[in-house]
N, C-alpha and C positions, 0 to 999 in steps of 0.2 A: 354420420356422427356429427353433432353440433360442436363447432370450435369454441373452446373455453375462452372467456373474455380476458383480454390482456389488461392488467392493472397498471396504469401509468403512474410515474413518480416513484416507483420502487423497482429494484432489480429483481429479487426473488419474488415469485408469484405465490408462494405458499410457505408454511412452516413444515419442515421435514422432521420426522421423529428423532429424538435424541438417543443415540446408541447406548448411552450410559444409564438411561432410565428404564425401569421395568414397565411402566405404563405408557400408552400412546394416547395423545390428545387428538380427537377426531371431530370434525364439524359435520354433524348429521344433517340430512336434507330437511327433516322436520324442524330442526332448530333454525335453519335458513328461512324456512317458510314463516316461522313465528316472528323472526326479526323483520321480515318484509312486511308482514301484517301490522306489526307494532311500530314500524318506522325506526327501529333501533339498529345501531351499527353492529355488524357481525363481530368485529374485533377492534381493539384499540389501534387507530390509524396514526395517531400522533407519536412522535419520537419521545421516549421517556429517558431521562438521565438519572441513573442510579448510583449514588456514592458508594465506593468500596474502599477499604483501607488495607492493602496488601502489606506484607512484612518485608518484602524486597521488591526492587524495581529493575535492576540490571540483570539481564539474562545472558548467560554464555551460550553462544551459537555453536553447536557441535556438528552440524551438517557440513560436510567438506566442500560442498559446491554452492554455497550461498554467497560467499564473498564478503562476509563480515564476521568479526570476532565476538562482539557483544551488541546487544540491542536493548532498548527500553521502549515501553508503550504507555503513554499517559492515559490512553483510553482503550477500552476493550469493546469490540464491536465497532462498526463504522457506518455512519449515516450516508456516506457516499453511495452505497448500494451497488457497487461494481459486481456484476453477476458472476464473474469468474474468480473472485477473490479467494486465494488459498487460506486466508485467515478465518474464513467462515467456520471451519471445523473446530477452531479453538473455542468458539462460543459454547460448544457442548460441554466443555469442562466446568462451566458455570451453571449447568442445569438448564440451559436455554437451547433454542434451535439455531442451526446454521442458516436457516432461511430468513424469513422476515424478522425474527427476533434479533438477528445480527445487525439489522439496519435500524430497528426501532427501540431496542433495549440497550442503551449505551452505558457502560460502566465507567464511572469517573473516578480516577485514582487521585484524590485530592492531596494525598501526602507524597506524591511522586517526587517533588523537588527536595523535600527534607530527606527522603530515602536516598536520593541521588547524592546529596551532600554528605551523608554519613558514609556512603560507599567510597566517595573520592577522598575523604579524610582518613580512611582506614590505612594504617601503616603498611599493611600487606598488599595494598592495591598498587599495581603498576599501570602506568598510562597506556591504555589501548583504546582505539577509537570506539566510541559507543554510538550506535546508530539509532536515532529517533525514528520510529515507524518501521521497525523490522517486521511488524505484524499489521498494525492498523494505523491509518493516517493521523499524524499528530496535529495536522491543521484542518481536521474535519470541522463541521459547523460548531460542535461543542466547544472548540477552542475559543471562539468569539466571546463566549460567556465566562469560561473558567480560567483561561489564560495560563494553563498548567505548562504548556510547551514553552511559553516565554519565561516563566519562572525557572524552568530547567536550563534554558539558555543562559540565564543570569548566573546560575550555579557553575555551568561549564566555564564561563568567562572568569568568574571569581577564582576558580582553581586552575585556570589556564590549561584546560583539558580538551583534547580533540573530540569533535562531535560531527557525525554525519547526519544528514536529514534526507528523508524520502517523502515526497508529497506530490499531490496533483492539485493543490489548492493555492490560489494566488494570495491567500491570507498570510502567507509567509512574508510578504513584503511589509506587513505591519511591523515586523521585527527587524527591519533592515538596519536600524541603528546598532543592535546587538550583533548582527551578522557581520557588519563592517568592522566592528571592534574586534570580534573573534578572528576575523580574517587578517587583521594587521599582525597577528601572531601565528598565522598559518594553521588555525585551529578548526576551520569549518569547510565542509564540502557539501554541496546540495545536489540531490538527484530529483529531477522533475520528470514525472511520469506522463507520457503522451502516447495514447493508444491509436488515435485516428486523426485525420484531418477533416473528417466529415462530421458536422454537428448532428446530423440525423442518426448516424451510428453511435456517436458519443451519448446522445440522450437515452438510448435504450440499453447500451452497454454499461454506462456509468451515470445513472439518472440524476444524481445530486452533486456532481462535481463541477469545478470551474470549467468554463468554455475553453475550447482549444486556443482561441485567440488570446484569452487571458493567460493561459499557461505559457504560450510563446512569448508574450509580453513580459511575463515573470522571468523567463530565462534572460531576456534582453536586459531587464532592469538589474538583475543580479550580476550579470557579466559586465555591464557598464560600471558597476561598483567593484570590479575586480574579484568578485566572489566566484570560485570555480563551480561550474555546473556540468553534471553528466545527465544526458537525456536517457530516461528509461523507456524504451519502446517496447512496453510489455503489458500484457502478454500479446504475442503475435498469434492470432487465431486463424488458421487456414480456412479460406472461404469467406472470411469476414473482413479482416484488415491486412492479411498477408501481402496483398498486392500493393500496399501503401508503404512498405518498409523503406524503400529508397527515397520516396518523397518525404516521408517522416524524418528520416535522417538528415536530408538536405534542409528542411525547414528548421530543425533544431540547430544545425550548423549556421544557417543564415542569421539566426537570432543570437548566436554567440556560444553555444554549447562547446565545451572542451572535448567531449567524447560522447559515445552512446553505447548502450548495451541492450540486449533483447533476450527474451525467453519465449519459448513456445508454450501455449496454454496447456495445463494438465488439470484434470478434474478429479482429484482424490476425494475419498470419503463421501460425505453427503453432497459435495459440490457437483458430482456427476449427475445426480438426480435433479438437483436444483437447476443446473444449466440446461439439461435436456428438457425439463418442463418449461423453462423460460423460452428456449429457442423455438419450441413447437407452438408457442403462443405469439411470440414476437416476430419470428421469421419462419412461418410454417412451410413456405415454398422451398426453402433451402435447408431446413433443419436436418434432414437425413444426410444430405451431402456434407454439411459442415461436421456433423458428428463422426461420419466415416473418415473424413480427412484428418480430424484430430486423432482418431484411433490409429490411423496409418502411421502417425509420428511416434506412437508409443507401443509398438509391438502388438497392435490390434486391440488395445484396450484404452478406455478413457482414464483409467487409474494407473498411474506410473510413479513408483517410488524409488526407482533405481538411481542411485547417486551417479552423477556424471552424464546420464542420459535424460533424466526427467525434465531438465530445463531446456536442453537443446534438441531433444528428440532424435529420431533415426528414420531412415528410409528416404525415398525420393523427394517428398515434399520438404522434409526437414533439411535435406541437403541443398535444395534450391533456395530456401530461406537463408541458410548459412552463407551461400555464395553471394546472395544479394547484400547481406550485411558486410561481407568482406570487400565487395566492390564499392559500397557506400563509404566505408572507412578510407579506402584508398583515394576516392574522388573528393570527399568533402572534409576529411579530418586529418589530412597529411600535415605533420608538424604540430598537431595539437596533442595535448596530454593532460589528463586529470592528475593533479599533484597528490603526493602523499602528505598526510597531515602531520603536524609537529607534535612529537611525544616528549620533547626534551624539557619543556617548561614546568610541567605539572609537579614534579618532585620538589621544586623550589617554592611552590605555592600550596603545598599539601595542607597548610593550616589557613588558607584563604588569603595569604599575603606573602610577598617575597621575603625569604629568610635573609635578613641583612647581615647577621653576625656569623660568618663562617659556615653558612648553611645550617645553622642550628634553629 
């Protein structure tokens, strides 16, 4: 059987069917032949930015094992193209595919900052940390043009409200001025995602992300400015990057990270098919082994939704990874701690400025 060609520059290698749609879009061989003869592209290869205008932007996180209370996402879909991304499934809610559509059809929430401001001004709202990028990266390439994340940071500063950030893009340093000012009030904490120290692995796992060197330098730049950084060594994929966990944690510590966390990859919904298709094209020699190792961490299946187990896994491989993380924390992070963010200031700035007269 002829090995299918691996498409460089994207994570997913196909568009999977949307489970919410009745009809399935299929590319037939006769259509491919026609495109080849006419010299036409089979599909739109360039990333498209599509404006949307949601009615709300802050989401309450009800999952008990995620580690955040509220999140917000200025963009839906992510051009980074990380093959393992759990957020891919959410693209189906918009009538799109979790595969290539997730990387090429990016929804731009242009009114995000104004929605956030309305939320923070609401008299019923109590200050709880809101995390930018609970789903998709707020510093993905679209941010260079639209600057929605920066606008949201300005709102958080205006209302003295705590904000967490998760990203794997060095573009965050563009907003160092705002981050430094937020940090003077203890209002910001940053999570930098690092999955591997190998550029070859990074290119196929996360094709449009910042290099590992840039991410480590970003950790250093932030910590040199006293901004707390947690390194997210996630996901750990048995057979691909699991052997790097201790080296990854040391590298993050050497560049100044206050702490680190990890999760074991899980392939829910359409991601199981997308990942399996990808690894059989990108790493055909080790595909079966890796898929079996992942399944061994999740009760024999790629699809694991069990709270408390889905992120850490179970079994021998998961236990070995857990022990490596424990040893790394003892060796490289002793005496370091990621701080809790300040929730005490927001009520005094509910209207965008300090209430001077008896808190009125």
